[in-house]
PDB file with SEQRES, HELIX, SHEET and CRYST1 records, atoms N, CA, C and O in Angstrom:
SEQRES   1 A   73  LYS ARG ILE ILE LEU LEU GLY GLY THR THR ALA LYS MET          
SEQRES   2 A   73  ILE LEU LYS SER THR GLN SER MET SER LYS LEU ARG GLY          
SEQRES   3 A   73  LYS PHE HIS GLU TYR GLN PRO VAL VAL GLU GLY VAL THR          
SEQRES   4 A   73  ALA ILE ASP CYS LEU VAL THR TYR HIS PRO THR TYR LEU          
SEQRES   5 A   73  LEU ASN THR PRO ASN GLN LYS LYS ALA VAL TRP ALA ASP          
SEQRES   6 A   73  MET LEU LEU PHE LYS THR LYS LEU                              
HELIX    1 AA1 GLY A    8  LEU A   15  1                                   8    
HELIX    2 AA2 MET A   21  LEU A   24  1                                   4    
HELIX    3 AA3 PRO A   49  ASN A   54  1                                   6    
HELIX    4 AA4 PRO A   56  GLN A   58  5                                   3    
HELIX    5 AA5 LYS A   59  THR A   71  1                                  13    
SHEET    1 AA1 3 ARG A   2  LEU A   6  0                                        
SHEET    2 AA1 3 ILE A  41  THR A  46  1                                        
SHEET    3 AA1 3 PHE A  28  TYR A  31 -1                                        
CRYST1    1.000    1.000    1.000  90.00  90.00  90.00 P 1           1          
ATOM      1  N   LYS A   1      28.870  20.532  -0.865  1.00  0.00           N  
ATOM      2  CA  LYS A   1      28.580  19.226  -1.495  1.00  0.00           C  
ATOM      3  C   LYS A   1      27.538  18.513  -0.709  1.00  0.00           C  
ATOM      4  O   LYS A   1      27.569  18.484   0.521  1.00  0.00           O  
ATOM      5  N   ARG A   2      26.604  17.931  -1.429  1.00  0.00           N  
ATOM      6  CA  ARG A   2      25.526  17.164  -0.791  1.00  0.00           C  
ATOM      7  C   ARG A   2      25.219  15.932  -1.625  1.00  0.00           C  
ATOM      8  O   ARG A   2      25.434  15.935  -2.837  1.00  0.00           O  
ATOM      9  N   ILE A   3      24.729  14.900  -1.000  1.00  0.00           N  
ATOM     10  CA  ILE A   3      24.401  13.642  -1.690  1.00  0.00           C  
ATOM     11  C   ILE A   3      23.027  13.210  -1.270  1.00  0.00           C  
ATOM     12  O   ILE A   3      22.682  13.309  -0.092  1.00  0.00           O  
ATOM     13  N   ILE A   4      22.227  12.732  -2.205  1.00  0.00           N  
ATOM     14  CA  ILE A   4      20.959  12.052  -1.915  1.00  0.00           C  
ATOM     15  C   ILE A   4      21.193  10.582  -2.066  1.00  0.00           C  
ATOM     16  O   ILE A   4      21.542  10.123  -3.154  1.00  0.00           O  
ATOM     17  N   LEU A   5      21.017   9.846  -1.039  1.00  0.00           N  
ATOM     18  CA  LEU A   5      21.180   8.403  -1.090  1.00  0.00           C  
ATOM     19  C   LEU A   5      19.807   7.734  -1.288  1.00  0.00           C  
ATOM     20  O   LEU A   5      18.876   7.909  -0.501  1.00  0.00           O  
ATOM     21  N   LEU A   6      19.737   6.966  -2.374  1.00  0.00           N  
ATOM     22  CA  LEU A   6      18.440   6.340  -2.765  1.00  0.00           C  
ATOM     23  C   LEU A   6      18.424   4.902  -2.338  1.00  0.00           C  
ATOM     24  O   LEU A   6      19.147   4.070  -2.887  1.00  0.00           O  
ATOM     25  N   GLY A   7      17.608   4.609  -1.369  1.00  0.00           N  
ATOM     26  CA  GLY A   7      17.412   3.246  -0.907  1.00  0.00           C  
ATOM     27  C   GLY A   7      18.188   2.897   0.344  1.00  0.00           C  
ATOM     28  O   GLY A   7      19.202   3.514   0.672  1.00  0.00           O  
ATOM     29  N   GLY A   8      17.683   1.896   1.026  1.00  0.00           N  
ATOM     30  CA  GLY A   8      18.283   1.481   2.284  1.00  0.00           C  
ATOM     31  C   GLY A   8      19.642   0.833   2.079  1.00  0.00           C  
ATOM     32  O   GLY A   8      20.544   1.102   2.872  1.00  0.00           O  
ATOM     33  N   THR A   9      19.847   0.013   1.085  1.00  0.00           N  
ATOM     34  CA  THR A   9      21.114  -0.680   0.876  1.00  0.00           C  
ATOM     35  C   THR A   9      22.215   0.331   0.685  1.00  0.00           C  
ATOM     36  O   THR A   9      23.273   0.202   1.301  1.00  0.00           O  
ATOM     37  N   THR A  10      22.007   1.336  -0.151  1.00  0.00           N  
ATOM     38  CA  THR A  10      22.991   2.368  -0.414  1.00  0.00           C  
ATOM     39  C   THR A  10      23.278   3.150   0.864  1.00  0.00           C  
ATOM     40  O   THR A  10      24.433   3.363   1.231  1.00  0.00           O  
ATOM     41  N   ALA A  11      22.206   3.572   1.534  1.00  0.00           N  
ATOM     42  CA  ALA A  11      22.359   4.369   2.730  1.00  0.00           C  
ATOM     43  C   ALA A  11      23.132   3.634   3.796  1.00  0.00           C  
ATOM     44  O   ALA A  11      24.036   4.203   4.408  1.00  0.00           O  
ATOM     45  N   LYS A  12      22.802   2.407   4.025  1.00  0.00           N  
ATOM     46  CA  LYS A  12      23.488   1.627   5.071  1.00  0.00           C  
ATOM     47  C   LYS A  12      24.947   1.424   4.734  1.00  0.00           C  
ATOM     48  O   LYS A  12      25.795   1.471   5.625  1.00  0.00           O  
ATOM     49  N   MET A  13      25.263   1.197   3.464  1.00  0.00           N  
ATOM     50  CA  MET A  13      26.627   0.997   3.056  1.00  0.00           C  
ATOM     51  C   MET A  13      27.450   2.273   3.162  1.00  0.00           C  
ATOM     52  O   MET A  13      28.543   2.240   3.728  1.00  0.00           O  
ATOM     53  N   ILE A  14      26.975   3.379   2.648  1.00  0.00           N  
ATOM     54  CA  ILE A  14      27.709   4.631   2.672  1.00  0.00           C  
ATOM     55  C   ILE A  14      27.841   5.193   4.070  1.00  0.00           C  
ATOM     56  O   ILE A  14      28.895   5.703   4.447  1.00  0.00           O  
ATOM     57  N   LEU A  15      26.754   5.097   4.847  1.00  0.00           N  
ATOM     58  CA  LEU A  15      26.762   5.658   6.224  1.00  0.00           C  
ATOM     59  C   LEU A  15      27.229   4.681   7.257  1.00  0.00           C  
ATOM     60  O   LEU A  15      27.359   5.025   8.432  1.00  0.00           O  
ATOM     61  N   LYS A  16      27.485   3.468   6.839  1.00  0.00           N  
ATOM     62  CA  LYS A  16      27.925   2.400   7.802  1.00  0.00           C  
ATOM     63  C   LYS A  16      26.933   2.333   8.978  1.00  0.00           C  
ATOM     64  O   LYS A  16      27.301   2.457  10.147  1.00  0.00           O  
ATOM     65  N   SER A  17      25.685   2.134   8.616  1.00  0.00           N  
ATOM     66  CA  SER A  17      24.600   2.141   9.606  1.00  0.00           C  
ATOM     67  C   SER A  17      23.813   0.827   9.490  1.00  0.00           C  
ATOM     68  O   SER A  17      23.769   0.177   8.445  1.00  0.00           O  
ATOM     69  N   THR A  18      23.197   0.477  10.623  1.00  0.00           N  
ATOM     70  CA  THR A  18      22.301  -0.653  10.571  1.00  0.00           C  
ATOM     71  C   THR A  18      20.839  -0.259  10.825  1.00  0.00           C  
ATOM     72  O   THR A  18      19.970  -1.115  10.985  1.00  0.00           O  
ATOM     73  N   GLN A  19      20.594   1.049  10.856  1.00  0.00           N  
ATOM     74  CA  GLN A  19      19.257   1.563  11.138  1.00  0.00           C  
ATOM     75  C   GLN A  19      18.349   1.326   9.911  1.00  0.00           C  
ATOM     76  O   GLN A  19      18.807   1.210   8.774  1.00  0.00           O  
ATOM     77  N   SER A  20      17.041   1.260  10.207  1.00  0.00           N  
ATOM     78  CA  SER A  20      16.064   1.085   9.151  1.00  0.00           C  
ATOM     79  C   SER A  20      15.903   2.344   8.337  1.00  0.00           C  
ATOM     80  O   SER A  20      16.343   3.419   8.748  1.00  0.00           O  
ATOM     81  N   MET A  21      15.276   2.218   7.185  1.00  0.00           N  
ATOM     82  CA  MET A  21      15.029   3.381   6.316  1.00  0.00           C  
ATOM     83  C   MET A  21      14.157   4.411   7.030  1.00  0.00           C  
ATOM     84  O   MET A  21      14.382   5.611   6.875  1.00  0.00           O  
ATOM     85  N   SER A  22      13.192   3.982   7.791  1.00  0.00           N  
ATOM     86  CA  SER A  22      12.323   4.924   8.489  1.00  0.00           C  
ATOM     87  C   SER A  22      13.097   5.778   9.473  1.00  0.00           C  
ATOM     88  O   SER A  22      12.749   6.939   9.687  1.00  0.00           O  
ATOM     89  N   LYS A  23      14.142   5.224  10.077  1.00  0.00           N  
ATOM     90  CA  LYS A  23      14.982   5.986  10.990  1.00  0.00           C  
ATOM     91  C   LYS A  23      16.022   6.853  10.297  1.00  0.00           C  
ATOM     92  O   LYS A  23      16.405   7.896  10.825  1.00  0.00           O  
ATOM     93  N   LEU A  24      16.483   6.438   9.122  1.00  0.00           N  
ATOM     94  CA  LEU A  24      17.499   7.132   8.398  1.00  0.00           C  
ATOM     95  C   LEU A  24      16.923   8.344   7.619  1.00  0.00           C  
ATOM     96  O   LEU A  24      17.592   9.374   7.532  1.00  0.00           O  
ATOM     97  N   ARG A  25      15.759   8.246   7.079  1.00  0.00           N  
ATOM     98  CA  ARG A  25      15.249   9.279   6.187  1.00  0.00           C  
ATOM     99  C   ARG A  25      14.670  10.413   7.014  1.00  0.00           C  
ATOM    100  O   ARG A  25      14.302  10.234   8.175  1.00  0.00           O  
ATOM    101  N   GLY A  26      14.598  11.582   6.396  1.00  0.00           N  
ATOM    102  CA  GLY A  26      13.955  12.736   7.050  1.00  0.00           C  
ATOM    103  C   GLY A  26      14.963  13.643   7.788  1.00  0.00           C  
ATOM    104  O   GLY A  26      14.578  14.638   8.402  1.00  0.00           O  
ATOM    105  N   LYS A  27      16.231  13.289   7.719  1.00  0.00           N  
ATOM    106  CA  LYS A  27      17.262  14.158   8.352  1.00  0.00           C  
ATOM    107  C   LYS A  27      18.588  13.961   7.636  1.00  0.00           C  
ATOM    108  O   LYS A  27      18.795  12.977   6.926  1.00  0.00           O  
ATOM    109  N   PHE A  28      19.460  14.904   7.836  1.00  0.00           N  
ATOM    110  CA  PHE A  28      20.782  14.848   7.144  1.00  0.00           C  
ATOM    111  C   PHE A  28      21.736  13.997   8.021  1.00  0.00           C  
ATOM    112  O   PHE A  28      21.649  13.957   9.248  1.00  0.00           O  
ATOM    113  N   HIS A  29      22.633  13.335   7.306  1.00  0.00           N  
ATOM    114  CA  HIS A  29      23.718  12.609   7.945  1.00  0.00           C  
ATOM    115  C   HIS A  29      25.021  13.053   7.368  1.00  0.00           C  
ATOM    116  O   HIS A  29      25.063  13.550   6.243  1.00  0.00           O  
ATOM    117  N   GLU A  30      26.107  12.885   8.120  1.00  0.00           N  
ATOM    118  CA  GLU A  30      27.425  13.239   7.580  1.00  0.00           C  
ATOM    119  C   GLU A  30      28.125  11.983   7.049  1.00  0.00           C  
ATOM    120  O   GLU A  30      28.164  10.945   7.709  1.00  0.00           O  
ATOM    121  N   TYR A  31      28.666  12.108   5.856  1.00  0.00           N  
ATOM    122  CA  TYR A  31      29.502  11.071   5.291  1.00  0.00           C  
ATOM    123  C   TYR A  31      30.902  11.612   5.228  1.00  0.00           C  
ATOM    124  O   TYR A  31      31.128  12.666   4.634  1.00  0.00           O  
ATOM    125  N   GLN A  32      31.833  10.934   5.812  1.00  0.00           N  
ATOM    126  CA  GLN A  32      33.216  11.312   5.792  1.00  0.00           C  
ATOM    127  C   GLN A  32      34.018  10.436   4.827  1.00  0.00           C  
ATOM    128  O   GLN A  32      34.359   9.297   5.145  1.00  0.00           O  
ATOM    129  N   PRO A  33      34.311  10.979   3.651  1.00  0.00           N  
ATOM    130  CA  PRO A  33      35.111  10.186   2.702  1.00  0.00           C  
ATOM    131  C   PRO A  33      36.471   9.804   3.292  1.00  0.00           C  
ATOM    132  O   PRO A  33      36.986  10.502   4.165  1.00  0.00           O  
ATOM    133  N   VAL A  34      37.044   8.717   2.826  1.00  0.00           N  
ATOM    134  CA  VAL A  34      38.329   8.285   3.338  1.00  0.00           C  
ATOM    135  C   VAL A  34      39.495   8.979   2.637  1.00  0.00           C  
ATOM    136  O   VAL A  34      40.657   8.647   2.874  1.00  0.00           O  
ATOM    137  N   VAL A  35      39.182   9.934   1.782  1.00  0.00           N  
ATOM    138  CA  VAL A  35      40.191  10.715   1.081  1.00  0.00           C  
ATOM    139  C   VAL A  35      40.704  11.795   2.044  1.00  0.00           C  
ATOM    140  O   VAL A  35      39.914  12.532   2.633  1.00  0.00           O  
ATOM    141  N   GLU A  36      42.003  11.880   2.195  1.00  0.00           N  
ATOM    142  CA  GLU A  36      42.561  12.892   3.061  1.00  0.00           C  
ATOM    143  C   GLU A  36      42.332  14.289   2.542  1.00  0.00           C  
ATOM    144  O   GLU A  36      42.526  14.566   1.359  1.00  0.00           O  
ATOM    145  N   GLY A  37      41.917  15.167   3.437  1.00  0.00           N  
ATOM    146  CA  GLY A  37      41.707  16.585   3.032  1.00  0.00           C  
ATOM    147  C   GLY A  37      40.294  16.876   2.588  1.00  0.00           C  
ATOM    148  O   GLY A  37      39.940  18.038   2.388  1.00  0.00           O  
ATOM    149  N   VAL A  38      39.480  15.855   2.430  1.00  0.00           N  
ATOM    150  CA  VAL A  38      38.106  16.083   1.995  1.00  0.00           C  
ATOM    151  C   VAL A  38      37.178  16.193   3.214  1.00  0.00           C  
ATOM    152  O   VAL A  38      37.174  15.309   4.071  1.00  0.00           O  
ATOM    153  N   THR A  39      36.418  17.239   3.291  1.00  0.00           N  
ATOM    154  CA  THR A  39      35.565  17.483   4.423  1.00  0.00           C  
ATOM    155  C   THR A  39      34.332  16.560   4.337  1.00  0.00           C  
ATOM    156  O   THR A  39      34.065  15.936   3.309  1.00  0.00           O  
ATOM    157  N   ALA A  40      33.609  16.502   5.440  1.00  0.00           N  
ATOM    158  CA  ALA A  40      32.346  15.722   5.480  1.00  0.00           C  
ATOM    159  C   ALA A  40      31.336  16.268   4.493  1.00  0.00           C  
ATOM    160  O   ALA A  40      31.285  17.462   4.198  1.00  0.00           O  
ATOM    161  N   ILE A  41      30.536  15.341   3.997  1.00  0.00           N  
ATOM    162  CA  ILE A  41      29.485  15.653   3.022  1.00  0.00           C  
ATOM    163  C   ILE A  41      28.116  15.361   3.639  1.00  0.00           C  
ATOM    164  O   ILE A  41      27.892  14.284   4.192  1.00  0.00           O  
ATOM    165  N   ASP A  42      27.205  16.333   3.539  1.00  0.00           N  
ATOM    166  CA  ASP A  42      25.857  16.114   4.032  1.00  0.00           C  
ATOM    167  C   ASP A  42      25.115  15.174   3.095  1.00  0.00           C  
ATOM    168  O   ASP A  42      25.117  15.368   1.880  1.00  0.00           O  
ATOM    169  N   CYS A  43      24.468  14.133   3.676  1.00  0.00           N  
ATOM    170  CA  CYS A  43      23.680  13.184   2.900  1.00  0.00           C  
ATOM    171  C   CYS A  43      22.269  13.128   3.389  1.00  0.00           C  
ATOM    172  O   CYS A  43      22.006  13.229   4.587  1.00  0.00           O  
ATOM    173  N   LEU A  44      21.360  12.968   2.465  1.00  0.00           N  
ATOM    174  CA  LEU A  44      19.979  12.801   2.810  1.00  0.00           C  
ATOM    175  C   LEU A  44      19.507  11.447   2.230  1.00  0.00           C  
ATOM    176  O   LEU A  44      19.743  11.142   1.061  1.00  0.00           O  
ATOM    177  N   VAL A  45      18.858  10.674   3.051  1.00  0.00           N  
ATOM    178  CA  VAL A  45      18.399   9.336   2.671  1.00  0.00           C  
ATOM    179  C   VAL A  45      16.948   9.406   2.275  1.00  0.00           C  
ATOM    180  O   VAL A  45      16.158  10.034   2.981  1.00  0.00           O  
ATOM    181  N   THR A  46      16.557   8.787   1.171  1.00  0.00           N  
ATOM    182  CA  THR A  46      15.165   8.700   0.749  1.00  0.00           C  
ATOM    183  C   THR A  46      14.960   7.377   0.052  1.00  0.00           C  
ATOM    184  O   THR A  46      15.915   6.633  -0.174  1.00  0.00           O  
ATOM    185  N   TYR A  47      13.717   7.078  -0.290  1.00  0.00           N  
ATOM    186  CA  TYR A  47      13.375   5.794  -0.872  1.00  0.00           C  
ATOM    187  C   TYR A  47      13.876   5.652  -2.317  1.00  0.00           C  
ATOM    188  O   TYR A  47      13.954   6.636  -3.053  1.00  0.00           O  
ATOM    189  N   HIS A  48      14.195   4.485  -2.692  1.00  0.00           N  
ATOM    190  CA  HIS A  48      14.663   4.174  -4.077  1.00  0.00           C  
ATOM    191  C   HIS A  48      13.474   4.287  -5.015  1.00  0.00           C  
ATOM    192  O   HIS A  48      12.354   3.969  -4.617  1.00  0.00           O  
ATOM    193  N   PRO A  49      13.686   4.734  -6.252  1.00  0.00           N  
ATOM    194  CA  PRO A  49      12.615   4.802  -7.256  1.00  0.00           C  
ATOM    195  C   PRO A  49      11.848   3.544  -7.494  1.00  0.00           C  
ATOM    196  O   PRO A  49      10.634   3.580  -7.696  1.00  0.00           O  
ATOM    197  N   THR A  50      12.541   2.419  -7.473  1.00  0.00           N  
ATOM    198  CA  THR A  50      11.820   1.136  -7.677  1.00  0.00           C  
ATOM    199  C   THR A  50      10.854   0.885  -6.568  1.00  0.00           C  
ATOM    200  O   THR A  50       9.761   0.373  -6.810  1.00  0.00           O  
ATOM    201  N   TYR A  51      11.228   1.239  -5.308  1.00  0.00           N  
ATOM    202  CA  TYR A  51      10.302   1.093  -4.206  1.00  0.00           C  
ATOM    203  C   TYR A  51       9.108   1.943  -4.391  1.00  0.00           C  
ATOM    204  O   TYR A  51       8.005   1.542  -4.019  1.00  0.00           O  
ATOM    205  N   LEU A  52       9.278   3.127  -4.962  1.00  0.00           N  
ATOM    206  CA  LEU A  52       8.083   4.007  -5.178  1.00  0.00           C  
ATOM    207  C   LEU A  52       7.167   3.480  -6.265  1.00  0.00           C  
ATOM    208  O   LEU A  52       5.964   3.736  -6.218  1.00  0.00           O  
ATOM    209  N   LEU A  53       7.687   2.757  -7.237  1.00  0.00           N  
ATOM    210  CA  LEU A  53       6.842   2.136  -8.229  1.00  0.00           C  
ATOM    211  C   LEU A  53       5.923   1.117  -7.603  1.00  0.00           C  
ATOM    212  O   LEU A  53       4.773   0.956  -8.012  1.00  0.00           O  
ATOM    213  N   ASN A  54       6.439   0.442  -6.618  1.00  0.00           N  
ATOM    214  CA  ASN A  54       5.670  -0.663  -5.943  1.00  0.00           C  
ATOM    215  C   ASN A  54       4.824  -0.090  -4.766  1.00  0.00           C  
ATOM    216  O   ASN A  54       3.831  -0.693  -4.359  1.00  0.00           O  
ATOM    217  N   THR A  55       5.234   1.067  -4.242  1.00  0.00           N  
ATOM    218  CA  THR A  55       4.569   1.688  -3.104  1.00  0.00           C  
ATOM    219  C   THR A  55       4.299   3.151  -3.353  1.00  0.00           C  
ATOM    220  O   THR A  55       4.930   3.997  -2.718  1.00  0.00           O  
ATOM    221  N   PRO A  56       3.400   3.485  -4.238  1.00  0.00           N  
ATOM    222  CA  PRO A  56       3.219   4.898  -4.612  1.00  0.00           C  
ATOM    223  C   PRO A  56       2.766   5.810  -3.484  1.00  0.00           C  
ATOM    224  O   PRO A  56       2.910   7.029  -3.576  1.00  0.00           O  
ATOM    225  N   ASN A  57       2.226   5.239  -2.436  1.00  0.00           N  
ATOM    226  CA  ASN A  57       1.735   6.112  -1.308  1.00  0.00           C  
ATOM    227  C   ASN A  57       2.958   6.727  -0.574  1.00  0.00           C  
ATOM    228  O   ASN A  57       2.769   7.605   0.267  1.00  0.00           O  
ATOM    229  N   GLN A  58       4.146   6.309  -0.858  1.00  0.00           N  
ATOM    230  CA  GLN A  58       5.356   6.906  -0.229  1.00  0.00           C  
ATOM    231  C   GLN A  58       5.924   8.117  -1.009  1.00  0.00           C  
ATOM    232  O   GLN A  58       6.918   8.724  -0.609  1.00  0.00           O  
ATOM    233  N   LYS A  59       5.256   8.445  -2.136  1.00  0.00           N  
ATOM    234  CA  LYS A  59       5.756   9.588  -2.921  1.00  0.00           C  
ATOM    235  C   LYS A  59       5.694  10.861  -2.129  1.00  0.00           C  
ATOM    236  O   LYS A  59       6.554  11.723  -2.306  1.00  0.00           O  
ATOM    237  N   LYS A  60       4.710  11.025  -1.255  1.00  0.00           N  
ATOM    238  CA  LYS A  60       4.600  12.251  -0.448  1.00  0.00           C  
ATOM    239  C   LYS A  60       5.832  12.360   0.488  1.00  0.00           C  
ATOM    240  O   LYS A  60       6.338  13.459   0.716  1.00  0.00           O  
ATOM    241  N   ALA A  61       6.296  11.247   1.012  1.00  0.00           N  
ATOM    242  CA  ALA A  61       7.458  11.234   1.891  1.00  0.00           C  
ATOM    243  C   ALA A  61       8.704  11.655   1.109  1.00  0.00           C  
ATOM    244  O   ALA A  61       9.534  12.405   1.622  1.00  0.00           O  
ATOM    245  N   VAL A  62       8.833  11.177  -0.119  1.00  0.00           N  
ATOM    246  CA  VAL A  62       9.991  11.527  -0.933  1.00  0.00           C  
ATOM    247  C   VAL A  62       9.934  13.000  -1.299  1.00  0.00           C  
ATOM    248  O   VAL A  62      10.965  13.670  -1.342  1.00  0.00           O  
ATOM    249  N   TRP A  63       8.742  13.506  -1.562  1.00  0.00           N  
ATOM    250  CA  TRP A  63       8.595  14.932  -1.872  1.00  0.00           C  
ATOM    251  C   TRP A  63       9.023  15.767  -0.680  1.00  0.00           C  
ATOM    252  O   TRP A  63       9.693  16.789  -0.830  1.00  0.00           O  
ATOM    253  N   ALA A  64       8.626  15.318   0.517  1.00  0.00           N  
ATOM    254  CA  ALA A  64       9.068  16.057   1.710  1.00  0.00           C  
ATOM    255  C   ALA A  64      10.605  16.022   1.889  1.00  0.00           C  
ATOM    256  O   ALA A  64      11.213  16.994   2.338  1.00  0.00           O  
ATOM    257  N   ASP A  65      11.202  14.890   1.531  1.00  0.00           N  
ATOM    258  CA  ASP A  65      12.639  14.770   1.552  1.00  0.00           C  
ATOM    259  C   ASP A  65      13.301  15.748   0.549  1.00  0.00           C  
ATOM    260  O   ASP A  65      14.307  16.379   0.870  1.00  0.00           O  
ATOM    261  N   MET A  66      12.745  15.861  -0.623  1.00  0.00           N  
ATOM    262  CA  MET A  66      13.278  16.747  -1.643  1.00  0.00           C  
ATOM    263  C   MET A  66      13.201  18.222  -1.188  1.00  0.00           C  
ATOM    264  O   MET A  66      14.118  19.008  -1.429  1.00  0.00           O  
ATOM    265  N   LEU A  67      12.113  18.564  -0.543  1.00  0.00           N  
ATOM    266  CA  LEU A  67      11.959  19.943  -0.016  1.00  0.00           C  
ATOM    267  C   LEU A  67      12.995  20.187   1.100  1.00  0.00           C  
ATOM    268  O   LEU A  67      13.563  21.274   1.200  1.00  0.00           O  
ATOM    269  N   LEU A  68      13.234  19.153   1.940  1.00  0.00           N  
ATOM    270  CA  LEU A  68      14.262  19.302   2.991  1.00  0.00           C  
ATOM    271  C   LEU A  68      15.625  19.450   2.360  1.00  0.00           C  
ATOM    272  O   LEU A  68      16.434  20.258   2.816  1.00  0.00           O  
ATOM    273  N   PHE A  69      15.903  18.667   1.294  1.00  0.00           N  
ATOM    274  CA  PHE A  69      17.192  18.750   0.602  1.00  0.00           C  
ATOM    275  C   PHE A  69      17.380  20.172   0.005  1.00  0.00           C  
ATOM    276  O   PHE A  69      18.475  20.734   0.029  1.00  0.00           O  
ATOM    277  N   LYS A  70      16.309  20.706  -0.508  1.00  0.00           N  
ATOM    278  CA  LYS A  70      16.316  22.068  -1.121  1.00  0.00           C  
ATOM    279  C   LYS A  70      16.760  23.139  -0.104  1.00  0.00           C  
ATOM    280  O   LYS A  70      17.429  24.106  -0.465  1.00  0.00           O  
ATOM    281  N   THR A  71      16.372  22.948   1.183  1.00  0.00           N  
ATOM    282  CA  THR A  71      16.763  23.921   2.212  1.00  0.00           C  
ATOM    283  C   THR A  71      18.275  23.959   2.418  1.00  0.00           C  
ATOM    284  O   THR A  71      18.793  24.970   2.894  1.00  0.00           O  
ATOM    285  N   LYS A  72      18.985  22.916   2.083  1.00  0.00           N  
ATOM    286  CA  LYS A  72      20.423  22.866   2.252  1.00  0.00           C  
ATOM    287  C   LYS A  72      21.182  23.399   1.041  1.00  0.00           C  
ATOM    288  O   LYS A  72      22.397  23.585   1.107  1.00  0.00           O  
ATOM    289  N   LEU A  73      20.466  23.650  -0.087  1.00  0.00           N  
ATOM    290  CA  LEU A  73      21.186  24.094  -1.306  1.00  0.00           C  
ATOM    291  C   LEU A  73      21.622  25.563  -1.174  1.00  0.00           C  
ATOM    292  O   LEU A  73      22.235  26.110  -2.091  1.00  0.00           O  
TER     293      LEU A  73                                                      
END                                                                             
């Protein structure tokens, strides 16, 4: 199981982190659900689609994130 977290707000809430997007993206993080018996889930943080509409030069970064995510599949 793997999750792509879109945007800083989602990533910070799910991962319980205060780090910036630039520090969170580009690597996998573990999310441990509070459900008993469920193992940790690998999560990848990337930019939210709305952010990309306003900042199209970040599309290359998201593409790199998707290629990284593909390596875990």
